[in-house]
Phi, psi and omega in degrees: 000323180292313180285338182273326186244303191287321177295318175297324176293326174298320176296310185297317189254352180237297188294314183290309177301323178297315179295320177296325178289322184273309182225080187294347183272356180293136177291155185302321184292331177286321177296314181297318177294320175298324177296318177300316177299318175300318178297322179297316179299318179297317184290315188265345175258303183291303186285307186290317186275296187290325184268309189269347179082012175283166176299150181298132181053028181051034181057025176057038173292167180307328177296325178296321177289322173298321176295323176301310181298318180296321179290323178293315178300315179305311181300316183293321176295316176301313177299321180291320178296314180300313181297320180294319180293322177294323180288333180268353182280000000 
């Protein structure tokens, strides 16, 4: 539910408007990728480290880098879907 509903809403109503207010010239895909990086930091530092007590960023083991790639891809896909929905609306 969080990844399907709340994170995309975070992109739509927080990350994208914030990026447009601060640096309006950034392309959508860069904002979306940055959103994915932010999600990764939240997941592996805040949730895994501060909440669960695991090493910060899982000590950068290969799983942490796979997670990084997955979060960036997720962010770009969310950005692409938002852009596509706006163009067809």
